[in-house]
C-alpha positions in Angstrom: -46.6 -1.2 32.1 -43.3 0.2 33.3 -45.0 1.3 36.6 -46.3 -2.2 37.1 -42.9 -3.6 36.4 -41.2 -1.4 39.0 -43.8 -2.3 41.6 -43.2 -6.0 40.8 -39.5 -5.6 41.2 -40.0 -3.8 44.6 -42.3 -6.5 45.8 -39.8 -9.2 44.9 -37.0 -7.4 46.7 -39.3 -7.0 49.8 -40.3 -10.6 49.8 -36.7 -11.7 49.5 -35.7 -10.1 52.8 -35.1 -12.7 55.5 -37.4 -12.8 58.6 -35.9 -11.6 61.8 -36.9 -11.7 65.5 -39.0 -8.8 66.6 -36.9 -5.8 67.5 -33.7 -7.4 66.3 -33.2 -6.4 62.8 -29.7 -7.2 61.4 -27.6 -4.4 60.2 -27.9 -4.5 56.4 -24.7 -4.4 54.3 -26.3 -1.9 51.9 -29.5 0.0 51.5 -31.3 -0.2 48.2 -34.4 1.7 47.1 -36.2 2.3 43.8 -35.9 5.9 42.4 -38.6 7.1 40.1 -38.2 10.1 37.9 -41.6 10.6 36.2 -40.9 14.1 35.2 -37.5 13.6 33.6 -37.2 16.0 30.6 -35.7 13.3 28.3 -38.7 11.0 28.7 -41.9 11.0 26.6 -45.1 11.5 28.6 -46.2 8.5 30.6 -42.6 7.0 30.9 -40.1 7.3 33.7 -36.6 6.2 34.7 -36.3 3.3 37.1 -33.0 3.0 39.1 -31.4 1.4 42.0 -29.4 3.4 44.5 -26.7 1.4 46.3 -24.9 2.6 49.4 -22.3 0.1 50.6 -21.5 -0.3 54.3 -18.0 0.8 53.6 -18.1 4.2 51.8 -16.3 3.3 48.6 -18.6 5.4 46.4 -22.1 5.5 45.0 -23.5 4.0 41.9 -26.8 4.7 40.2 -28.0 2.4 37.5 -30.7 3.9 35.4 -32.8 2.5 32.6 -35.0 4.2 30.3 -38.6 3.0 29.9 -39.2 3.3 26.1 -36.5 3.5 23.4 -36.7 3.3 19.6 -35.4 -0.1 18.5 -31.8 -0.1 17.2 -32.4 -0.9 13.5 -29.8 -3.1 12.0 -28.6 -4.6 15.2 -26.5 -1.6 16.2 -25.2 -0.6 19.6 -27.8 2.1 20.3 -30.7 1.8 22.6 -31.4 -0.7 25.3 -29.5 -3.4 23.4 -26.2 -1.6 23.9 -23.7 -3.9 25.5 -20.7 -2.5 27.5 -17.6 -3.0 25.4 -14.9 -4.8 27.4 -11.6 -3.2 27.6 -9.0 -5.0 25.6 -6.3 -4.5 28.2 -8.1 -4.1 31.5 -7.3 -6.1 34.6 -9.2 -9.2 35.5 -10.8 -7.3 38.4 -11.9 -4.6 36.1 -13.4 -7.1 33.7 -15.2 -8.8 36.5 -16.6 -5.4 37.6 -17.7 -4.8 34.1 -19.6 -8.1 34.1 -21.3 -7.1 37.4 -22.3 -3.8 36.0 -23.7 -5.5 32.9 -25.6 -7.9 35.1 -27.1 -5.2 37.2 -28.1 -3.2 34.1 -29.8 -6.3 32.7 -31.7 -6.8 36.0 -32.8 -3.2 35.9 -34.2 -3.5 32.4 -37.8 -4.4 32.1 -38.2 -8.2 31.9 -38.4 -9.6 28.4 -39.4 -12.9 27.1 -36.3 -15.0 26.4 -35.4 -15.1 22.7 -36.5 -18.4 21.1 -33.8 -20.5 19.4 -35.7 -20.2 16.2 -35.6 -16.4 16.5 -31.8 -16.5 17.0 -31.5 -18.8 14.0 -33.6 -16.5 11.9 -31.5 -13.4 12.9 -28.3 -15.3 12.1 -29.7 -16.4 8.7 -30.6 -12.8 8.0 -27.1 -11.6 8.6 -25.6 -14.3 6.4 -28.2 -13.5 3.7 -27.2 -9.8 3.8 -23.5 -10.7 3.5 -24.3 -13.0 0.6 -26.3 -10.2 -1.1 -23.4 -7.7 -0.6 -20.9 -10.2 -2.0 -23.1 -11.2 -5.0 -23.6 -7.5 -5.9 -19.9 -6.8 -5.7 -19.0 -9.7 -7.9 -21.7 -8.9 -10.4 -20.5 -5.3 -10.8 -16.9 -6.2 -11.1 -17.3 -9.1 -13.6 -19.8 -7.3 -15.8 -18.2 -6.6 -19.2 -14.9 -7.8 -17.9 -13.7 -8.7 -21.5 -14.2 -5.1 -22.7 -12.2 -3.5 -24.2 -10.3 -6.5 -25.8 -7.1 -4.5 -25.9 -4.3 -3.3 -23.5 -5.5 -0.5 -21.1 -3.0 1.8 -19.3 -0.6 -0.1 -17.1 -1.7 -3.5 -18.4 1.2 -3.1 -20.7 3.6 -3.4 -17.8 2.0 -5.9 -15.4 0.7 -8.1 -18.2 4.2 -8.2 -19.7 5.7 -9.0 -16.3 3.2 -11.9 -16.0 4.5 -13.2 -19.3 8.1 -12.9 -18.0 7.2 -15.2 -15.1 5.6 -17.7 -17.5 8.8 -17.6 -19.7 11.1 -17.5 -16.6 12.8 -14.3 -18.0 14.4 -12.0 -15.5 13.2 -8.4 -15.5 13.4 -5.4 -13.2 10.5 -3.6 -11.6 10.3 -1.0 -8.8 7.7 -3.0 -6.9 8.2 -6.3 -4.9 7.4 -9.4 -6.9 4.3 -11.0 -5.2 1.6 -9.2 -7.3 3.3 -9.9 -10.6 3.9 -13.5 -9.6 0.2 -14.0 -8.8 -0.8 -12.4 -12.1 1.6 -14.7 -14.0 0.2 -17.7 -12.1 -3.4 -16.7 -12.9 -2.4 -16.4 -16.6 -0.6 -19.7 -16.6 -3.5 -21.6 -14.9 -6.0 -20.0 -17.3 -4.1 -21.2 -20.5 -2.1 -18.1 -21.3 1.2 -19.1 -22.9 3.1 -15.9 -22.3 3.7 -15.1 -26.0 1.7 -11.8 -26.2 4.2 -8.8 -26.3 2.2 -6.2 -24.3 4.0 -3.5 -26.3 1.7 -0.5 -25.8 -1.9 0.5 -24.8 -4.4 -0.1 -27.5 -2.8 -3.3 -28.9 -5.5 -5.9 -29.4 -5.2 -9.2 -27.5 -6.5 -11.1 -30.5 -6.5 -14.9 -29.8 -4.4 -14.6 -26.6 -6.0 -15.6 -23.3 -6.1 -12.5 -21.1 -9.4 -13.1 -19.2 -7.7 -15.3 -16.6 -5.4 -12.4 -15.5 -8.2 -9.9 -15.6 -10.5 -12.3 -13.8 -8.0 -12.8 -11.0 -7.7 -9.1 -10.4 -11.5 -8.7 -10.6 -12.0 -11.4 -8.0 -9.7 -9.7 -5.5 -11.3 -6.4 -6.3 -14.7 -7.9 -5.6 -13.6 -9.2 -2.3 -12.9 -5.6 -1.1 -16.6 -4.9 -0.5 -17.3 -7.9 1.8 -14.1 -7.3 3.7 -15.0 -3.7 4.3 -18.5 -4.7 5.2 -17.2 -7.2 7.9 -14.7 -4.7 9.2 -17.3 -2.0 9.8 -19.7 -4.5 11.2 -17.1 -5.6 13.7 -16.2 -2.0 14.7 -19.8 -0.7 15.0 -22.0 -3.9 15.5 -24.4 -2.2 13.1 -25.7 -3.9 10.0 -26.8 -0.5 8.6 -23.3 1.0 8.9 -21.8 -2.0 7.2 -24.4 -2.0 4.5 -23.8 1.7 3.8 -20.1 1.1 3.6 -20.6 -1.7 1.1 -22.8 0.5 -1.1 -20.3 3.3 -1.2 -17.6 0.9 -2.4 -19.8 -1.1 -4.8 -21.1 2.0 -6.5 -17.8 3.8 -6.8 -16.7 4.0 -10.4 -13.0 4.4 -9.5 -12.8 1.2 -7.4 -14.8 -0.6 -10.1 -12.4 0.5 -12.9 -9.2 -0.4 -10.9 -10.7 -3.9 -10.3 -11.3 -4.8 -13.9 -7.8 -4.7 -15.4 -4.4 -6.4 -15.0 -3.1 -4.1 -12.3 -1.4 -4.4 -8.9 -3.9 -2.1 -7.2 -6.7 -4.6 -6.5 -4.2 -7.1 -5.2 -2.6 -4.5 -2.9 -6.0 -3.3 -1.6 -7.2 -6.8 -1.0 -4.3 -7.5 1.3 -4.7 -4.1 3.1 -8.4 -4.8 3.7 -7.7 -8.3 4.8 -5.1 -7.2 7.2 -7.4 -4.5 8.6 -10.2 -7.0 9.1 -8.0 -9.6 10.8 -6.6 -6.9 13.1 -10.0 -5.8 14.2 -11.1 -9.5 14.7 -8.0 -10.1 16.7 -8.8 -7.1 18.9 -12.2 -8.4 19.6 -10.7 -11.7 20.9 -8.6 -9.8 23.5 -10.7 -11.0 26.4 -9.8 -14.6 25.3 -6.0 -14.4 24.9 -4.2 -17.5 23.5 -7.5 -19.1 22.5 -7.7 -20.7 19.0 -9.6 -17.7 17.4 -7.1 -15.3 19.0 -4.1 -17.2 17.5 -5.9 -17.5 14.1 -6.7 -13.8 13.6 -3.3 -12.8 14.9 -1.5 -15.1 12.5 -3.7 -14.1 9.6 -2.9 -10.5 10.3 0.8 -11.3 9.8 0.1 -13.2 6.6 -1.8 -10.3 5.2 0.9 -7.8 6.2 3.4 -9.9 4.2 1.1 -9.9 1.3 0.6 -6.2 1.3 4.3 -5.4 1.5 5.0 -8.1 -1.1 2.9 -6.3 -3.7 4.0 -2.7 -3.2 6.2 -0.9 -0.7 3.2 1.3 0.3 2.0 -1.9 2.1 4.3 -0.5 4.8 1.5 1.9 5.7 -0.8 -0.9 6.9 2.2 -2.4 8.7 2.6 0.8 10.6 -1.0 0.9 11.5 -1.0 -2.6 12.9 2.3 -1.9 14.6 0.8 1.1 16.4 -2.3 -0.9 17.4 0.0 -3.6 18.8 2.2 -1.2 20.7 -0.9 0.4 22.3 -2.2 -3.1 23.2 1.1 -4.1 24.8 1.3 -0.8 26.7 -2.1 -1.3 28.3 -1.3 -4.9 29.1 1.9 -3.7 30.8 -0.2 -1.5 33.0 -2.4 -4.4 34.1 -1.0 -5.3 37.5 -3.0 -8.5 37.7 -0.9 -10.0 34.9 2.3 -11.7 35.8 5.6 -11.0 34.0 5.4 -14.5 32.5 2.0 -13.7 30.9 3.3 -10.4 29.6 6.3 -12.3 28.1 3.9 -14.7 26.4 1.9 -11.8 24.9 5.0 -10.1 23.6 6.4 -13.4 22.2 3.2 -14.1 20.4 3.1 -10.8 18.7 6.8 -11.0 17.7 6.2 -14.4 16.2 3.0 -13.6 14.4 3.5 -10.0 13.4 7.3 -9.8 12.7 8.8 -13.3 12.2 5.9 -14.8 10.2 5.5 -11.8 7.8 9.3 -11.5 7.4 9.6 -15.2 6.6 6.8 -15.1 4.0 8.2 -11.9 2.5 11.7 -13.6 2.1 10.1 -16.7 0.7 8.4 -14.6 -2.0 11.8 -13.4 -3.1 13.2 -16.9 -3.0 10.5 -18.1 -5.4 11.0 -15.0 -7.5 14.7 -15.6 -8.0 14.2 -19.3 -8.5 11.6 -18.8 -11.3 13.3 -16.0 -13.1 16.6 -17.7 -13.9 17.0 -16.6 -17.5 18.7 -13.5 -18.8 16.3 -10.7 -19.7 15.8 -7.0 -19.9 16.5 -6.4 -16.2 20.1 -7.7 -16.2 21.7 -4.3 -16.6 20.1 -2.9 -13.4 22.1 -5.3 -11.3 25.8 -6.0 -10.6 28.0 -8.2 -12.6 28.1 -10.8 -9.9 24.3 -10.9 -9.9 24.1 -11.3 -13.7 26.5 -14.3 -13.5 23.7 -16.4 -12.0 21.3 -15.9 -15.0 21.4 -18.5 -17.7 21.8 -16.8 -21.1 23.8 -13.9 -19.7 27.2 -13.6 -21.2 28.6 -13.8 -17.6 26.8 -17.0 -16.8 29.2 -20.0 -16.7 31.5 -17.7 -18.6 35.3 -17.8 -18.8 37.0 -14.5 -19.3 40.6 -13.2 -18.8 41.3 -12.5 -15.2 43.5 -9.4 -15.5 43.0 -6.3 -17.6 45.5 -5.8 -20.5 46.0 -3.1 -23.2 44.0 -3.7 -26.3 41.2 -5.4 -24.5 37.6 -4.6 -25.4 35.7 -4.0 -22.2 32.5 -2.6 -20.6 32.8 -0.4 -17.6 29.9 -0.5 -15.1 29.2 1.9 -12.3 28.9 0.4 -8.8 26.0 2.6 -7.8 22.8 0.7 -8.0 20.7 1.3 -11.2 23.2 3.5 -12.9 24.4 1.2 -15.6 27.3 1.1 -18.1 29.5 3.8 -19.5 28.0 4.5 -22.9 28.3 6.8 -25.9 26.5 7.1 -29.2 26.6 9.1 -32.5 24.6 12.1 -31.1 26.1 15.4 -30.0 25.2 17.7 -27.1 22.8 20.4 -28.3 23.8 24.0 -28.7 24.2 25.8 -25.4 25.0 22.6 -23.5 28.8 22.7 -23.0 30.9 21.9 -26.0 29.1 20.5 -29.1 30.8 17.1 -28.9 29.6 13.5 -28.8 27.4 12.6 -25.8 28.7 10.2 -23.1 26.1 8.8 -20.7 25.3 5.7 -18.7 22.8 3.2 -20.0 21.1 0.4 -18.0 20.9 -2.1 -20.8 23.5 -4.2 -22.6 24.4 -2.6 -25.9 27.2 -2.4 -28.4 27.6 1.2 -27.6 28.8 0.2 -24.2 32.1 -1.2 -25.6 35.4 0.6 -25.1 39.0 -0.3 -26.1 41.7 0.4 -23.5 44.9 1.8 -24.9 48.1 3.5 -23.8 48.0 7.3 -23.7 51.2 7.7 -25.8 51.0 5.0 -28.3 48.8 4.2 -31.4 50.2 0.7 -32.1 47.8 -2.2 -32.0 48.2 -4.0 -28.7 46.6 -7.1 -30.2 49.4 -7.5 -32.7 50.6 -11.2 -32.2 54.2 -10.0 -32.5 53.9 -7.7 -29.4 54.0 -9.1 -25.9 50.9 -8.8 -23.6 51.1 -5.8 -21.4 48.8 -5.6 -18.4 47.1 -2.5 -17.1 48.3 -1.6 -13.6 47.2 0.6 -10.8 48.3 4.2 -11.5 48.7 3.8 -15.3 47.8 6.6 -17.7 45.3 5.3 -20.3 43.0 6.2 -23.1 39.5 4.8 -23.5 38.4 4.7 -27.2 34.7 4.1 -28.0 34.6 1.0 -30.2 31.6 2.0 -32.4 32.6 5.6 -33.1 36.4 5.6 -32.5 36.2 8.7 -30.3 38.1 9.0 -27.0 36.6 9.5 -23.6 37.2 13.2 -23.0 36.7 15.9 -20.4 37.4 19.7 -20.1 36.4 22.7 -18.1 32.9 23.2 -19.7 30.1 22.7 -17.2 28.2 19.5 -17.2 24.6 19.5 -18.7 22.7 19.2 -15.4 25.0 19.2 -12.5 26.6 22.6 -11.6 30.3 22.8 -10.7 30.9 19.4 -12.4 32.7 19.2 -15.8 31.3 17.9 -19.0 32.4 14.5 -20.3 32.3 13.9 -24.1 33.6 11.7 -26.9 36.3 13.5 -28.9 38.8 12.9 -31.7 38.9 11.0 -35.0 39.9 7.3 -35.2 41.4 7.5 -31.8 43.4 10.6 -32.3 42.6 13.4 -29.9 44.4 15.6 -27.4 45.7 15.5 -23.8 42.2 15.9 -22.4 41.7 12.2 -23.4 44.2 11.0 -20.8 43.0 9.3 -17.6 44.8 7.8 -14.6 43.3 4.5 -13.5 43.4 3.8 -9.8 42.3 0.7 -7.8 40.6 1.3 -4.5 42.8 0.2 -1.6 45.6 -1.1 -3.8 49.3 -0.3 -4.3 50.8 1.2 -7.4 51.9 -1.4 -9.9 49.2 -4.0 -9.0 47.3 -5.6 -11.8 43.6 -4.8 -12.3 41.2 -7.8 -11.9 38.1 -8.0 -14.0 34.8 -7.8 -12.0 36.6 -7.7 -8.7 38.8 -4.6 -8.8 37.0 -1.3 -7.9 38.5 1.4 -10.0 38.4 5.2 -10.4 39.3 7.2 -13.5 41.1 10.5 -12.7 41.3 13.1 -15.5 44.9 14.0 -15.9 44.5 17.7 -16.9 41.6 18.8 -14.6 42.1 16.4 -11.7 38.4 15.5 -11.7 36.9 12.0 -11.2 34.7 10.3 -13.7 31.3 9.6 -12.3 27.5 9.6 -12.8 25.2 12.1 -11.1 22.2 9.7 -11.5 20.2 12.5 -13.1 18.2 11.7 -16.2 19.0 13.7 -19.3 16.2 15.3 -21.4 15.0 13.8 -24.6 18.0 15.1 -26.5 20.0 12.7 -24.3 17.6 9.8 -24.9 16.6 10.0 -21.2 19.8 8.2 -20.3 21.8 9.3 -17.2 24.3 12.1 -17.0 28.0 11.4 -16.8 30.2 14.1 -15.3 33.7 14.7 -14.1 33.5 15.8 -10.5 36.2 17.9 -8.9 35.3 16.5 -5.5 37.7 13.6 -5.0 35.7 11.9 -2.1 35.2 8.2 -2.8 31.5 7.6 -3.6 29.8 4.7 -5.4 28.8 7.0 -8.2 32.5 7.5 -9.0 33.6 3.9 -8.6 33.5 1.4 -11.5 34.4 -2.1 -12.4 35.3 -3.9 -15.6 32.6 -6.4 -16.5 33.0 -7.7 -20.1 36.5 -8.4 -21.1 37.6 -9.7 -24.5 41.2 -10.3 -25.3 42.2 -13.3 -27.5 45.8 -13.2 -26.2 44.9 -14.0 -22.6 43.8 -17.2 -20.9 40.3 -17.4 -19.4 39.1 -18.2 -15.9 35.6 -19.4 -14.8 33.3 -16.9 -13.1 31.3 -19.3 -11.0 33.2 -18.2 -7.9 31.6 -14.7 -8.3 28.0 -15.7 -7.9 26.5 -13.9 -4.8 24.7 -15.5 -1.9 20.9 -15.1 -1.3 21.2 -12.4 1.3 23.4 -10.4 -1.0 20.9 -10.8 -3.8 18.1 -9.7 -1.5 20.0 -6.6 -0.4 21.0 -5.6 -3.9 17.5 -6.1 -5.3 16.0 -3.8 -2.6 18.6 -1.1 -3.2 17.8 -1.2 -7.0 14.0 -1.0 -6.4 14.3 1.9 -3.9 16.4 3.8 -6.3 14.2 3.0 -9.2 11.1 4.2 -7.3 12.8 7.5 -6.5 13.7 8.0 -10.1 10.3 7.3 -11.7 9.4 9.9 -14.3 6.0 10.4 -16.1 5.4 8.8 -19.4 4.6 10.8 -22.6 1.2 12.5 -22.6 0.4 11.2 -19.2 -1.4 13.1 -16.5 0.3 13.2 -13.1 -1.3 14.6 -10.1 -0.6 16.0 -6.6 -1.9 14.6 -3.3 -4.2 17.5 -2.6 -6.0 16.7 -5.9 -7.1 13.2 -4.8 -9.7 13.6 -2.0 -11.6 16.2 -4.0 -11.7 14.0 -7.2 -10.0 16.9 -9.0 -8.7 15.0 -12.0 -9.1 11.4 -13.4 -6.8 9.2 -15.4 -7.4 8.1 -19.0 -7.3 4.3 -19.2 -8.3 3.8 -22.8 -9.1 5.9 -25.8 -9.1 9.6 -26.4 -11.3 10.2 -29.5 -15.0 9.9 -30.1 -14.4 6.8 -32.2 -12.4 5.0 -29.5 -13.6 2.8 -26.7 -13.0 5.1 -23.8 -12.5 4.2 -20.1 -11.8 7.0 -17.6 -10.6 6.4 -14.0 -12.6 8.8 -11.9 -14.2 8.3 -8.5 -18.0 8.6 -8.2 -18.2 12.3 -7.2 -21.1 11.8 -4.8 -19.2 9.1 -2.9 -15.9 10.9 -2.9 -17.4 14.3 -1.8 -19.5 12.6 0.8 -16.3 11.0 2.1 -14.6 14.3 2.3 -17.5 15.9 4.1 -17.6 12.9 6.5 -14.0 13.3 7.4 -14.6 16.9 8.4 -17.8 16.0 10.3 -16.0 13.2 12.1 -13.2 15.4 13.3 -15.8 17.8 14.7 -18.1 15.3 16.3 -15.3 13.2 17.7 -13.7 16.3 19.2 -16.9 17.2 20.9 -17.4 13.7 22.4 -13.7 13.4 23.4 -13.8 16.7 25.2 -17.1 15.7 26.9 -15.6 12.4 28.1 -12.4 14.0 29.2 -14.3 16.6 31.3 -16.3 13.8 33.0 -19.6 14.8 31.5 -22.5 12.4 32.4 -23.8 11.2 29.1 -26.9 9.1 28.8 -26.2 5.4 28.4 -27.2 5.4 24.7 -25.1 8.4 23.8 -22.2 7.1 25.7 -22.3 3.8 23.8 -22.5 5.5 20.4 -19.7 7.9 21.4 -17.5 4.9 22.1 -18.2 3.5 18.7 -17.4 6.8 17.1 -14.2 7.4 19.0 -12.8 3.9 19.0 -14.0 2.4 15.7 -14.0 5.7 13.8 -10.6 6.6 15.3 -9.0 3.4 13.8 -10.5 4.2 10.4 -9.4 7.9 10.5 -5.9 6.8 11.4 -5.9 4.3 8.5 -6.9 7.1 6.1 -4.2 9.4 7.4 -1.5 6.7 7.2 -2.4 5.8 3.6 -2.7 9.4 2.4 -0.4 11.9 4.2 2.9 10.1 3.5 2.5 10.9 -0.2 3.1 14.6 0.5 6.7 13.6 1.5 7.5 11.6 -1.6 9.7 13.0 -4.3 8.7 10.5 -7.0 6.0 11.0 -9.6 2.5 10.4 -8.3 -0.7 9.3 -9.9 -4.4 9.4 -9.0 -4.6 5.7 -8.3 -2.3 6.0 -5.3 -5.1 7.4 -3.3 -7.5 4.4 -3.5 -6.2 2.5 -0.4 -6.9 5.7 1.6 -10.3 5.9 -0.1 -11.3 2.5 1.3 -10.7 3.8 4.8 -12.6 7.1 4.2 -15.6 5.1 2.8 -15.7 2.8 5.9 -15.5 5.9 8.1 -18.4 7.5 6.2 -20.6 4.4 6.8 -19.8 4.3 10.5 -20.2 8.0 11.0 -23.6 8.5 9.3 -25.1 5.5 10.9 -24.0 6.8 14.3 -25.2 10.4 13.7 -28.6 9.1 12.5 -28.9 7.0 15.6 -28.2 10.0 17.7 -30.8 12.0 15.8 -33.3 9.2 16.4 -32.5 9.2 20.1 -32.8 12.9 20.5 -36.2 12.9 18.7 -37.5 10.0 20.8 -40.5 12.0 22.0 -41.9 12.3 18.5 -44.0 9.6 16.9 -41.8 9.2 13.8 -38.5 9.2 15.6 -37.7 5.6 14.9 -38.1 6.3 11.1 -35.3 8.9 11.1 -32.5 6.4 11.1 -34.1 4.1 8.5 -35.0 7.0 6.1 -31.6 8.5 6.5 -29.7 5.3 5.6 -32.2 4.5 2.8 -31.7 8.0 1.3 -27.9 7.6 1.3 -28.2 4.2 -0.3 -30.5 5.4 -3.1 -28.5 8.5 -3.7 -25.3 6.5 -4.1 -26.9 4.0 -6.4 -28.4 6.8 -8.6 -25.1 8.6 -8.9 -23.5 5.3 -10.0 -26.3 5.0 -12.7 -25.2 8.4 -14.0 -21.5 7.8 -14.0 -21.2 4.1 -14.8 -20.1 4.7 -18.5 -16.8 6.0 -17.2 -16.0 2.5 -15.8 -17.8 0.2 -18.2 -16.7 2.1 -21.3 -18.3 4.5 -23.7 -18.1 5.1 -27.5 -19.4 8.1 -29.3 -19.5 11.9 -28.7 -17.4 13.4 -26.0 -18.9 14.9 -22.8 -18.9 18.4 -24.4 -21.3 17.2 -27.1 -25.0 17.3 -26.1 -25.6 13.9 -27.7 -23.1 12.3 -25.3 -24.4 10.0 -22.6 -22.1 12.0 -20.3 -23.4 15.4 -21.4 -24.0 17.6 -18.3 -22.0 15.4 -16.0 -18.6 17.1 -16.5 -19.0 19.0 -13.2 -15.4 20.1 -13.1 -13.4 21.5 -16.0 -10.4 19.3 -15.0 -12.4 16.1 -15.8 -11.1 15.0 -19.1 -13.7 12.6 -20.4 
């Protein structure tokens, strides 16, 4: 058949030549002839290559277009085989794109003629694609919503994020180390589903009883279910292969770790949804690069910006997907800059569009999130103490809100002293002594983030024990440079320092509470200084920035920010530093001020502006993130543990009588992902070297290599961006931090194995069963993944009864690693 086709094409070309007078043949612009290679080693017997050799009249080069006679069909609508279409460069010049269209046209002419696809055939193919997407989505939702109400008690971090949802419903201000969008959405879901915000969310294991919690869990499960179709569409766009997209969807659907994270009131499914949505919209926007400024181009570019704002608004690790999109954008602009066919005006339009959609729009949405956050949370709550006095003055119910207090500090006043460094808190003491071996065994002095009676101090003269509040005595104001004593109101011990070393910070001196009923020694004396003021000036409440200099040792009162052990109630260390450099950790202000002998002034003038609130809240969150410590009996992990699925995380229960849920990835999926990353690096390196060295690859192999290098490269970069930065973090880390990276590794696995199986099918084209290699390979991976999920699904859906060590346990024999604690 192919021989007949070639003869027909030759006859057509011959008949198309114009007649000419005898002996006066016109000089042709080019000579064309059919080239037949019946003995080509890559062809099965009976087939041959047909090509057209073109030699222009001006020697600008030679081009040979070859087509292969018989190829196994590309199952799943992939890019392999004769259906491979040349991928247009995103940033090439108009001339280059036109040349690409000419090449594609000639390649289509060189192919054996096919009967045109009927409209009904195209409709049937499109319906099949939509049906497969619907099946993937339905399976995802079914797996995530199955047994969503179990267990009917708090699991793991639901105690935090469920409680924060309640705070939004009650409009109570709180502090968290993450941006507010995720918690706002959880609170909104609870409010719309009938939850009244009265459940306390005190600790894991507390029953929900009659409280409506399914709305919040259902919202997180919905977004967790959407991860699978988003990943499916992303891989389909990168590879144009239904089988690669289907394999990716199966890996994520049947992963017990993703399933577990999606079924509880957590930020992780919300974060991963925005990450995957940003990835899909970026890939879609790239595919519209040959139609710049069209409606789809604007839509996907704008949607990318919206999803970036969402990712960053849930957790700061959303910055990783922003960096990935940013790198993609810079690369795109760089290639556009090299396109000499584009005018500077057009380049300016491209740059402006990206600035508007990928910087201005996300930033505006991110700021709007905080505006709503501060507007809703307008009542005083447990987060007040993390913020400055001026910030607290805007919260109704706070003692500083619409308050009137004496303006200037006077002797005999009862005060609280707050450190100006973010998230340090108030100068604090309590009736507990430092333990043996930790400096002098005297009363502890710390800083405490929350308002408490133990934060109250009385300011007194250093050389007088008379009561300054005696009505018969005149008011005497505290001035810059005065020598004072601070007596702890609850314990009547004085703020004290000496040459003993501080508990945690070397070369700093210990600060204690000392004396009885205000009587101590000269180590209780401090000189009060106001920053940038002259001696003799009065000290203003809230506005004066003061330092306390120890009179004997010359050291400065401050807080190191280090968290004390359990004997110090995990409050922060207070030291007296001999280094006199002015730092925020050694600067304080007076916040509360009680003195019945002084007139009061209103504090409304102290309320900060919105930009000041935004800046302060971010400083507090960043410091809070860096200071996170593990909770009691909680397993932390290291980044190298995560890809190998070394250790899981107990979500619920510990004994054989408990309902146990254990966060652990499906080991078959995770170890296949790890193997795929190594295989991808190897195979992509081979193809990259071959392309760089100018190797002449067959058309099919060249097309698959482009899918592997371009599509797989984006996914590998996404995995690296969401994984390697954790090695640089000093904060406590948990297993669930790896799951955004796991999404990218699963997409890479689907794309890689589909491509490798297509290459195997192509290399075995001479064998009768070659076209079955790809189908059987994909089917084996799907069935293996599904069976492994059948084995490990009790980890996600919950189990009761004997532990895995017991032969009667449903998980008996499945504890493949000793570190798995189920």
